[in-house]
N, C-alpha and C positions, 0 to 999 in steps of 0.2 A: 470066333470073332474074325472080322475081316482084317486084311492087312491095310493099315491106314497109309495115306499117301505121304510124300516127302515133307509136306508142310506140317502135318501132324507129327511125323517122326522128328523133325527138327525142333518143334516145340517141346516134345517129350524129352529130347536130349538136353535142351536148354534148362528145363525144370530140374532134371536129374543132376545137372552140373551145379546148379545153385544149391540143391539139397546136399550134394556131396561136399561142397565147401563148408556148410554148416556142420555136417557130421564129422568132418576132418578135425575139428577142434573140440569135439565133445566125446569124451571117453565114457566108460561105465562108472557108475557110482555104487559102491557096495551097500550104502544105506537105502538106495532107491533102484534096485535091480530091474524094475519094470519100466523105468524111464526111457531107456534106449529102445526097447521093443515098441513102446508107444510111438516114439518118433519115427521108427522104421515103418510101422504100420500106417501112420498118418501120411507118410510119403506115398505109399502104395495106393491108399484110398484117394488121395488128391489126384494122382496121375490117372487113375481109372475114371473118376468123375470128370476130370478135365478132358480126357480123350473122348468121352461120351459127348460132351458139349461141342467139341471141335468137329466131330463127325456130324452132329445134328446141324450145325451151321453150314457145313459143306453140302448136306442134302438140300437145305433151303436154297443155297446159291445155285446148285446144279439144277434144281427144279425150276427156279426162276429163269434160268438160261435155257430151259427146254431140253436139258440133258437127262432125260428120264431113261437111263440105261441100266444094264445089269450092274455096272459098277455103282451107280447111284443107289440101287436097291441093296447092294451089299453094305454100303455106308449106313443106310437106314436100319438094316438088321443089327449092325454093330452098336447102335445107340442103346438098345435094350440090353445087349450082352455086356457092354462096359458098365452100365449102371448097375446091373445085377451083381457083377463082380465087385464093384465098389461097395455095394451094400453088404456083401458077404465079408469084405475086408473090414468094414465099419463094425460089424458084429464082433469080429475078433478084437477090434480096438476097444470096444466097450468092456470086454472081459478083462483086458489088460488094465483099463482105467480103474476097475474095481480093486485090483491088486495094488495099484499105485495109491489109492485112497488109504489103504491100510498101512502102506509103507510110510506115507507122509505123517500119519498119526503116531508112528513109532520111531521116527528119526531122532537121533540123539541131540542134534543141534537144530533148534527151531528157527524158522525164517522170522527175522525181526524187521522193524521199520527201516533201520539203516541199510540192511541188505536190499530191501525193496526199492528204496529211494535211489540207491546207486545204480541198480540194474535198469530200472525204468528210465532214469535220466539218460543212460547210455543208449538205450533202444530208441527213445524219443529223438535224441540228437541225430543218430544215424538214419532213422526212418525219415526225419524231416528233410535231410539232405537229399535222399532219394526221391521223395515225393515232390519236392520243390522243382526238380529237374525232369519230372515225368510229364507225360501227356494226359494225365488223369484230370477229370473235371474237378472243380472246387468241391462240389457236393460229394464226389466219390472219395476225395482225400479226407473230408470231414468224417465220412462213415468209417474209414480205416482207423483214423485216430480215435473215434468213439469206441471201436473194438478194443483198442489198447486201454482206454479208460475203464471199460468193463473188466478187463483182466486185472488191472491195477486194483480196482475195488475188491475183487475176490482175494487178492494177495493181502491187502490191508486187513481184511476180515479174519485172516488166519489160515493155517495149514489145511484144516478141514474144509474150509470154503473153497480153497484152490482145487482140491480133489473133487468136491461136489460140482464146481464150475465146469471142469473138464468132462465129467460124466453127463451133465445136463446138456452141454454143447454137442456131445456125440449123439445124444437122444434127439436134439433139435435137428441135427444134420440128417439123421435117419428119417425124420418126419418130412423134411423138405425134399429129400431125394425120392421119397415114395409118393409125393404129390404129383398131380398130372403135369405140371410144368417143371418139375424137378428143382424148384426153388429159383427159377430164372425169370423173375419179374422186374428186375432193375438193371441199370447199366452195369453196376457191380452186383451180380446176383447174390441173393441172401445166402445160398449155400457156400458161396465163395467167402463171404464175410465170416461165416461160422468156422470155416477151415482156417482162415487167418487168425481168428481168436484162439483156436486150438494151438496153432503153431506158436503164437505169442505166449500162451500159458505154459506150454511144455518148454519152450526155449528159455523163458524167464526162470523157470525152476532150475534149469541147467546153469544159467548165468549167475543166479544167486548162489547156487552150490559152489561155483568157482570162487566167489568172494569168501564164502564160509571156509573153503579149503585154502584160502590165501593164494589163489592163482589168478591175479587180477588181469594179467595179460591175456589169459584164455577167456576171461569174462568179456574183455573188450572185443576180442575177435568174434565171440559168440553173438554179442549184441550186433556187431556189424553185419555178419552173415545172415542173422535172423531178419534184420531189416531188409536186406537185399532179397531174401527169399519171399518175404511178404509182398514186396513190390512186384517180384517176378510172377507170383500167383495172380496178383491183381491184373497184370497186363496180358498174361498168356492165356488165361482160362476164362476171360470175360466175354 
């Protein structure tokens, strides 16, 4: 892979900083040991796909400016390299998701409506604050909130549906990133919205587990940082 320029490096650091804030309040859960590895893997996958698209846009800009240089060619080469690495990371993520499905079905304390209502309310509130002050278009904000609606529906349907939802979204992301346009047909690309849905699903499991374990302060922080990360992905990798 080529060395990406300072703009891409800066964006990568900003994303990693947001992810680090979320990870800082989330420990490990003895009942769901696969949860943290999934979150870690999701971060790696997101970064690789994000860098792929940032380099693709740089190639387009440099070509439009008639800068068809060796450097431009190296950026072009990195597009396939980053996407391939992201797909490999996604394959590992799919294997972890299968383990999580089994763990969710065996957990001692089941997710119930009260847990879901509290966590969803917190995330919607914090996300609304971020989205209201963002530069996103109304249609894009609607798409992000729709992703949260889909996640909520999966949680309401029960633990098994949560695991199925995560696995299906990983499969959907794999299909998008293997397509000719890599899922880049909208202002907020389809692949980006799937990543957001995955972060919301995994993050909400964490937030709900915080409530079950009676650590409400950690739940509030998790909801806050999750909302910040979702907005960060929307702005940095579109």
